[in-house]
C-alpha positions in Angstrom: 18.6 -9.9 0.3 20.0 -10.8 -3.1 23.6 -10.0 -3.8 24.9 -9.7 -7.3 27.7 -11.9 -8.6 30.0 -8.8 -9.0 29.4 -7.8 -5.4 30.2 -11.3 -4.2 33.4 -11.4 -6.2 34.4 -8.0 -4.8 33.7 -9.1 -1.2 35.6 -12.3 -1.7 38.6 -10.4 -3.0 38.5 -8.0 0.0 38.1 -10.8 2.4 41.3 -12.5 1.2 43.3 -9.3 1.5 42.1 -8.0 4.9 41.5 -9.9 8.1 37.8 -10.4 9.1 38.2 -8.4 12.3 39.5 -5.4 10.4 36.6 -5.7 8.0 34.2 -5.7 10.9 35.8 -2.6 12.4 35.7 -0.7 9.1 32.0 -1.6 8.3 29.1 0.6 9.3 26.9 -0.9 12.0 23.5 -1.7 10.4 20.8 0.9 10.9 18.0 -1.4 9.6 18.9 -5.0 10.4 20.3 -5.7 7.0 23.9 -6.8 6.6 26.6 -7.6 4.0 25.5 -7.2 0.4 26.2 -4.0 -1.5 26.0 -1.8 1.6 28.3 -4.0 3.6 26.6 -3.2 7.0 27.8 -5.2 9.9 25.7 -6.7 12.7 28.5 -6.5 15.2 27.4 -4.1 17.9 23.9 -3.6 16.5 20.8 -4.0 18.6 19.4 -6.6 16.2 21.9 -9.3 17.1 25.5 -9.8 16.2 25.1 -12.6 13.5 24.6 -11.9 9.8 22.5 -14.7 8.3 23.2 -16.3 4.9 20.4 -14.1 3.5 21.7 -10.8 4.9 19.7 -10.2 8.1 20.9 -9.6 11.6 19.9 -11.8 14.5 21.1 -13.8 17.4 19.5 -17.2 17.2 20.8 -20.3 15.5 18.9 -19.4 12.3 21.2 -16.3 12.0 24.4 -17.6 13.7 24.5 -21.1 12.4 24.9 -22.6 8.9 25.6 -19.9 6.3 26.3 -17.2 8.8 28.6 -14.5 7.3 31.6 -13.9 9.6 32.7 -10.8 7.6 29.6 -9.0 8.8 29.3 -10.1 12.4 30.0 -13.0 14.7 29.0 -16.6 14.1 28.3 -19.3 16.6 27.1 -17.7 19.9 25.7 -14.5 18.5 26.1 -12.7 21.8 25.8 -8.9 21.9 27.2 -6.2 24.2 24.4 -4.3 26.0 22.9 -1.7 23.6 23.6 1.9 24.5 20.1 3.0 23.4 16.9 1.4 22.4 14.0 2.7 20.4 10.8 1.5 18.7 12.8 0.5 15.5 15.9 -0.8 17.3 14.9 -3.5 19.8 17.3 -4.8 22.4 19.1 -8.1 21.7 17.6 -11.5 22.4 20.7 -13.0 23.9 19.9 -16.6 25.1 20.1 -16.7 28.9 19.0 -19.2 31.6 15.4 -19.1 32.6 12.1 -19.4 30.7 10.1 -17.5 28.1 8.2 -15.9 30.9 11.4 -14.7 32.6 12.6 -13.2 29.3 9.4 -11.3 28.9 9.4 -10.1 32.5 13.0 -8.9 32.3 11.9 -6.7 29.3 8.8 -5.5 31.1 6.5 -6.9 28.4 2.8 -7.0 29.5 1.7 -10.6 29.4 -1.1 -13.0 30.4 -0.4 -16.5 31.5 -2.8 -19.4 32.0 -3.0 -18.4 35.7 -4.2 -14.9 34.8 -7.8 -14.1 35.6 -8.6 -12.9 32.1 -6.6 -15.5 30.2 -9.6 -17.7 29.3 -11.5 -14.8 27.8 -8.4 -13.6 25.8 -7.7 -17.1 24.5 -11.2 -17.8 23.4 -11.4 -18.3 19.6 -14.1 -16.8 17.3 -14.7 -20.3 16.0 -15.4 -22.2 19.3 -14.9 -25.5 17.4 -11.1 -24.9 17.4 -9.9 -24.0 20.9 -6.1 -23.7 21.5 -4.2 -22.8 24.6 -1.3 -20.3 24.0 1.8 -20.5 26.1 1.5 -16.8 26.7 -0.6 -13.9 25.5 1.2 -10.6 25.0 -0.8 -7.4 25.4 1.6 -4.8 24.1 1.0 -1.1 24.4 4.1 -0.1 22.4 6.0 -1.4 19.3 9.0 -2.0 21.7 6.9 -4.5 23.6 6.2 -6.4 20.4 9.9 -6.3 19.4 10.9 -7.6 22.8 8.3 -10.3 22.7 9.3 -11.6 19.3 13.0 -11.7 20.3 12.1 -13.6 23.4 10.0 -16.1 21.5 12.8 -16.6 19.0 15.3 -17.2 21.8 13.1 -19.9 23.3 11.9 -21.4 20.0 8.2 -20.5 20.6 6.1 -19.8 17.5 4.4 -16.4 17.2 1.1 -15.2 15.7 -0.6 -11.8 16.0 -4.2 -11.3 16.9 -6.1 -8.3 15.6 -9.8 -9.1 15.6 -9.4 -12.8 16.2 -11.8 -13.9 13.5 -9.5 -16.5 11.8 -11.8 -19.3 10.7 -9.0 -21.8 11.7 -8.1 -20.0 14.9 -4.6 -19.3 13.5 -4.6 -16.0 15.4 -4.2 -18.4 18.5 -1.3 -20.1 16.7 -3.4 -23.0 15.3 -1.9 -25.2 17.9 -1.3 -25.2 21.6 1.8 -23.5 23.0 2.2 -20.5 20.8 2.9 -16.9 21.7 -0.2 -14.7 20.8 0.5 -11.0 20.4 -2.9 -9.3 21.0 -3.0 -5.9 19.3 -6.1 -4.6 21.2 -4.2 -1.5 22.3 -3.3 -0.4 18.8 -6.5 1.5 18.1 -5.4 4.8 16.5 -7.0 6.0 13.3 -5.9 9.2 11.6 -5.9 10.8 8.1 -3.1 12.7 6.6 -3.2 15.5 4.1 -3.3 13.0 1.2 -6.2 11.2 2.9 -4.1 8.2 3.7 -5.4 6.6 6.9 -2.9 5.4 9.4 -4.7 2.5 11.2 -3.5 0.6 14.2 -3.2 -3.2 13.8 -6.0 -3.9 16.4 -8.7 -1.7 14.8 -12.0 -3.4 13.9 -13.7 -2.6 10.6 -16.7 -0.9 12.0 -14.6 1.4 14.1 -12.3 2.1 11.1 -15.2 3.0 8.8 -16.8 5.3 11.4 -13.5 7.0 12.2 -12.5 7.9 8.7 -16.0 9.0 7.8 -16.3 11.2 10.9 -12.9 12.8 10.3 -13.1 13.6 6.6 -16.1 11.8 5.1 -13.7 9.1 3.7 -14.3 5.5 2.9 -12.6 2.2 2.2 -13.6 -1.1 0.6 -14.0 -3.8 3.3 -16.2 -6.6 4.6 -19.6 -6.2 6.1 -19.0 -7.6 9.7 -18.0 -4.6 11.9 -16.3 -6.8 14.5 -13.7 -8.2 12.1 -10.2 -6.9 12.6 -8.3 -5.0 9.9 -5.2 -7.1 10.3 -6.0 -10.4 8.8 -8.7 -9.0 6.7 -6.5 -6.5 4.9 -3.4 -8.7 4.6 -5.2 -11.6 3.0 -7.6 -9.8 0.7 -10.5 -7.9 2.2 -13.6 -8.1 0.0 -16.6 -5.9 0.3 -19.5 -4.9 -1.9 -17.6 -1.8 -2.9 -14.6 -3.8 -4.0 -15.6 -4.0 -7.6 -15.4 -0.2 -7.5 -12.4 0.3 -5.3 -10.5 -3.0 -5.1 -9.8 -5.1 -2.0 -8.8 -3.6 1.3 -5.4 -5.1 0.5 -5.2 -3.0 -2.7 -5.4 0.2 -0.6 -2.3 -0.5 1.4 0.5 2.0 0.5 2.7 1.2 3.5 2.9 -0.9 6.7 4.8 -0.6 10.0 5.9 -4.2 10.8 7.9 -6.0 13.4 10.0 -8.8 11.8 11.3 -12.1 13.2 14.6 -10.5 14.4 12.7 -7.9 16.4 13.4 -5.0 14.1 10.6 -2.6 13.3 10.5 -1.3 9.7 8.3 0.9 7.5 7.7 -1.1 4.3 6.6 0.4 1.0 6.9 -0.3 -2.7 10.3 1.2 -2.6 11.5 0.5 1.0 11.8 -3.2 1.7 9.7 -4.0 -1.5 9.9 -7.8 -1.0 8.5 -7.5 2.5 5.9 -5.1 1.3 4.9 -7.6 -1.3 4.7 -10.5 1.1 2.7 -8.7 3.7 0.0 -8.1 1.2 -1.3 -11.6 1.0 0.7 -13.6 3.6 1.5 -11.3 6.5 0.9 -14.0 9.2 4.1 -15.7 7.9 6.3 -12.6 7.9 5.7 -10.3 10.7 3.3 -8.3 13.0 1.8 -5.3 11.3 1.5 -2.6 14.0 0.1 0.1 11.6 -1.5 0.2 8.1 -1.4 3.1 5.8 -4.5 2.9 3.6 -5.4 5.1 0.7 -9.0 6.1 1.3 -11.8 7.2 -1.1 -14.4 10.0 -0.9 -17.4 8.4 0.7 -20.4 8.4 -1.7 -23.0 11.0 -1.0 -25.6 8.2 -1.4 -25.7 4.4 -1.9 -28.5 2.2 -3.2 -28.9 -0.9 -1.0 -31.0 -3.4 -2.8 -32.4 -6.9 -2.3 -34.7 -9.4 -4.1 -35.9 -12.7 -2.6 -36.4 -15.3 -5.4 -38.9 -18.1 -4.7 -38.9 -21.8 -5.7 -35.1 -22.1 -6.1 -35.0 -25.5 -4.3 -37.7 -27.3 -6.3 -36.0 -28.2 -9.7 -32.2 -28.3 -10.1 -32.5 -27.8 -13.8 -34.7 -24.8 -13.5 -32.6 -23.2 -10.8 -29.5 -23.8 -12.8 -31.0 -21.9 -15.7 -32.0 -19.0 -13.4 -28.5 -18.8 -12.1 -27.0 -18.9 -15.6 -29.1 -15.8 -16.3 -27.6 -14.1 -13.2 -24.1 -15.0 -14.4 -24.8 -13.6 -17.9 -26.3 -10.5 -16.4 -23.2 -10.0 -14.2 -21.0 -9.9 -17.3 -23.2 -7.6 -19.4 -21.2 -4.4 -19.8 -24.2 -2.6 -21.2 -25.8 -2.8 -17.8 -23.1 -3.6 -15.2 -20.1 -1.5 -14.3 -17.7 -1.3 -11.4 -20.4 0.6 -9.3 -22.6 -2.5 -8.8 -21.8 -4.9 -6.0 -23.6 -8.3 -6.0 -24.0 -11.0 -3.4 -26.2 -14.2 -3.5 -27.3 -16.0 -0.4 -29.0 -19.4 -0.1 -29.6 -21.8 2.7 -31.9 -24.5 1.4 -35.0 -22.4 2.4 -34.4 -19.0 0.9 -32.6 -17.6 -2.1 -31.8 -13.9 -2.3 -29.7 -11.6 -4.5 -28.7 -8.3 -3.1 -26.0 -5.7 -3.1 -25.1 -2.0 -3.4 -25.0 0.5 -6.3 -23.0 3.7 -6.4 -25.5 5.6 -8.5 -29.0 7.0 -8.4 -32.1 5.1 -7.4 -33.7 6.1 -10.7 -30.8 4.5 -12.7 -31.0 1.4 -10.6 -34.7 1.0 -11.0 -34.8 1.8 -14.7 -31.6 0.1 -16.0 -30.3 -2.5 -13.6 -33.3 -4.0 -11.9 -35.3 -4.9 -15.1 -32.4 -6.8 -16.7 -31.5 -8.6 -13.5 -35.0 -9.8 -12.9 -35.8 -10.6 -16.5 -36.6 -14.4 -16.8 -36.4 -14.9 -13.0 -39.4 -15.9 -10.9 -41.3 -12.9 -9.5 -39.6 -11.9 -6.2 -41.6 -12.6 -3.0 -40.1 -9.4 -1.5 -37.9 -6.7 -2.8 -36.3 -3.4 -1.8 -34.1 -0.7 -3.2 -33.4 2.3 -1.0 -31.0 5.2 -1.3 -29.1 5.9 1.9 -26.0 7.5 3.3 -22.7 5.7 3.4 -22.8 4.8 7.1 -26.4 3.8 6.9 -25.5 1.5 4.0 -22.7 -0.1 6.1 -25.0 -0.5 9.1 -27.7 -2.2 6.9 -25.1 -4.5 5.4 -24.1 -5.5 8.9 -27.8 -6.5 9.6 -28.2 -3.6 11.9 -25.2 -4.3 14.1 -23.6 -1.1 15.4 -20.5 0.0 13.6 -19.0 0.9 17.0 -17.3 -2.2 18.3 -15.6 -2.8 21.7 -11.9 -2.4 21.7 -11.6 -4.8 24.6 -13.8 -7.7 25.8 -15.1 -8.5 22.3 -17.3 -11.6 22.9 -18.9 -12.7 19.6 -18.4 -16.3 18.7 -19.7 -19.1 16.5 -19.3 -22.9 16.0 -18.7 -23.7 12.4 -16.9 -25.3 9.5 -16.4 -23.4 6.2 -14.9 -23.9 2.8 -14.4 -21.6 -0.1 -14.3 -21.8 -3.9 -12.9 -19.2 -6.3 -14.7 -19.6 -9.7 -12.4 -18.1 -12.4 -13.9 -16.1 -15.3 -12.3 -18.6 -17.7 -14.0 -21.5 -15.9 -17.3 -20.0 -14.9 -20.3 -22.1 -14.0 -21.6 -24.4 -16.7 -25.2 -25.6 -16.8 -24.1 -29.1 -15.7 -22.2 -27.7 -12.7 -25.1 -25.6 -11.5 -27.5 -28.5 -11.9 -25.2 -30.7 -9.8 -24.9 -27.9 -7.2 -28.7 -27.3 -6.9 -29.4 -31.1 -7.0 -27.1 -31.5 -4.0 -28.8 -28.7 -2.1 -32.3 -30.0 -2.9 -31.5 -33.5 -1.8 -29.3 -32.8 1.2 -29.7 -29.2 2.2 -33.4 -28.5 2.3 -33.9 -30.7 5.3 -30.3 -30.6 6.6 -29.8 -31.6 10.2 -28.0 -28.4 10.9 -28.1 -24.9 9.6 -25.9 -23.8 6.7 -25.6 -21.2 4.1 -23.8 -20.4 0.8 -22.7 -16.9 -0.1 -21.6 -16.2 -3.6 -20.1 -12.8 -4.3 -19.3 -11.2 -7.7 -15.6 -10.4 -7.8 -15.2 -10.1 -11.6 -17.4 -8.7 -14.4 -17.1 -5.5 -16.4 -14.5 -3.0 -15.1 -13.9 -4.9 -11.8 -11.1 -3.1 -9.9 -10.3 -6.3 -8.1 -9.2 -7.9 -11.3 -7.6 -4.7 -12.6 -4.4 -5.6 -10.7 -1.9 -8.2 -11.9 -0.7 -11.1 -9.8 2.7 -9.4 -9.6 1.1 -6.5 -7.7 1.0 -8.4 -4.4 1.0 -11.9 -2.9 -2.8 -12.1 -3.4 -3.2 -14.4 -6.4 -6.9 -14.4 -7.4 -7.1 -11.6 -10.0 -9.2 -13.5 -12.5 -12.1 -14.5 -10.3 -15.7 -14.2 -11.4 -17.3 -15.5 -8.3 -16.1 -16.4 -4.8 -18.2 -18.8 -2.8 -18.3 -19.4 0.9 -20.0 -22.6 2.2 -20.6 -22.4 5.9 -22.2 -25.0 8.3 -22.9 -24.1 11.9 -24.6 -25.4 15.1 -27.1 -22.6 15.5 -26.5 -22.9 19.3 -23.1 -21.4 20.2 -21.3 -23.5 22.7 -23.2 -26.7 22.0 -21.3 -29.8 21.0 -20.3 -29.5 17.3 -22.2 -32.1 15.2 -19.5 -33.8 13.0 -22.1 -34.3 10.3 -21.7 -30.6 9.3 -18.2 -31.3 7.9 -19.1 -34.0 5.3 -22.2 -31.9 4.3 -20.1 -28.8 3.6 -17.5 -30.9 1.8 -20.2 -32.4 -0.3 -21.6 -29.0 -1.2 -18.2 -27.9 -2.5 -17.6 -31.3 -4.2 -20.9 -30.9 -6.1 -19.2 -28.0 -8.0 -15.6 -29.2 -8.3 -16.5 -32.8 -9.3 -18.9 -31.6 -12.0 -16.3 -29.4 -13.6 -13.0 -31.3 -13.4 -11.5 -29.3 -16.2 -11.4 -26.2 -14.1 -8.9 -25.4 -11.3 -10.9 -23.9 -8.5 -8.6 -22.0 -6.0 -9.8 -20.9 -2.5 -10.0 -17.6 -0.6 -7.6 -17.4 2.3 -9.8 -15.2 4.4 -12.2 -18.2 4.5 -9.2 -20.4 5.6 -9.9 -24.1 5.7 -8.0 -25.9 8.6 -8.8 -29.3 7.1 -6.4 -28.7 4.3 -2.8 -30.0 4.5 -0.1 -27.3 4.1 0.5 -28.3 0.5 -3.2 -28.2 -0.3 -3.6 -24.8 1.3 -0.6 -23.3 -0.5 -1.9 -24.6 -3.8 -5.4 -23.3 -3.0 -4.4 -19.8 -1.8 -1.4 -19.0 -4.0 -0.4 -19.6 -7.6 2.9 -21.4 -8.0 5.0 -18.4 -8.9 3.6 -16.3 -6.0 4.2 -19.2 -3.5 7.8 -19.7 -4.8 8.6 -16.0 -4.3 7.1 -16.1 -0.8 9.2 -19.1 0.2 12.3 -17.2 -1.0 11.4 -14.1 1.1 10.5 -16.2 4.1 14.0 -17.8 4.0 15.5 -14.3 4.0 13.6 -12.6 6.7 12.4 -15.4 8.9 14.7 -18.4 8.5 13.9 -19.7 11.9 10.1 -19.7 11.1 9.3 -17.6 14.1 6.0 -16.6 12.6 4.2 -19.9 12.1 0.8 -21.6 11.8 -0.1 -25.0 10.4 -0.5 -23.5 6.9 2.2 -20.8 7.0 4.5 -20.2 4.1 7.3 -22.8 4.1 5.4 -25.2 6.3 
């Protein structure tokens, strides 16, 4: 919380005139974990902790009770609390340090947990990316918000870092903490999806994308922009971007968030919107893993299209001549920015793996318009496709086709899909779009190193920008998601092809080389990264520079110091690391 100079002067004057204990008795006990400032709430006697931190938040750990603690609005030093008279979802009990262990603390508060000795611990602790196994200190399986609040206060008391797990698809296994010994809060019980009168979907923090899409369509024929993998969880996807082929029309999943229910580092549960806790609302939309655990999302839905055109063209001979393939790609890049043909209703994705090259996507329009207007201009000057399709289908049929036939219905427990891989991302800005030299370097690398690569790999290039893109319609001040000028976003992905087999370390230098073939050929361009394709090989400083612009990151650091001074929510690339 930021306090004006006039407020500080006024508080200083009062403090000199009235003893601290009288100030505390006169102040109102905080209803929302904030303290001091213009409202003058006190932490003393609250269920959030008795200490008022230097940034105006109540808590009971050293981060709140130590340096900078404000004695006029609580106690400083021990931070002990009297027993609360009541508890509720938004008012968690105190985390007073006591003798014992983290497990004892959780047991006293009746928090459902799994320890390494539990029969299902290994399955619950298994990462999506099997290359990066970590062993949590404890896995919390909450069924209520109160369980989460209690778990977070216990973790803070015993200095254990916390990360939430929704779908568990973090490329870096950050949903397991990104290191051994973290507390993982598994949100698998938070599965409710409901639509209100304004067609805002309230979505539990553990819901997977396929189940979400199916639920809102079945309830009111509504839709959202999101990725194509139905098993991905909404939590990390929505709070770090959330791209889908409908995003040029509707924005990212993140852009649909109108409110969030979140548990903060002091155990308080708040409802954050653009007007209530606006700084927290800002930070959660782009960096939630560093700020709290979202228990429910409120997402503004769209009417599901009556029909969608799913289309695909396989282009031959793209790994024969680097110069020729570069020219073909330059045509695609020009086409993607041709406003006489392309509008927000066209989604485009390009796939290549050293053997095949395909361009595909969706179109919110008629099959006739696609065939007569879009298709001829796209294919002009390209080699004749070896296969092609363009089919009009329903919204759910389109989503199922994009998921390569996977069912949209995903298990809420026992999810067991995994891979072994290393991935990197590149955001290509509109102002620094591909040059002929860069594309020649890129295809040359693929021809020389990728056609006969020892291990399977792929590159996916999605169109984010172009005419009327609703991704780029937002400014960087809208949220903590920084990439609002992207033309393309690239994912380079190398994998074993045999899940559970030893990971060949040659994959990593190959994928690094694939990315370097672009960045080294165009040194005048700053290429950011996409945080949902998080790269664990980056240092914290490299990650922060890749995923956030400098102004956004500076703002996030300031908010982190306010609401999580003890860095309870942490992973190796967390804000402030």
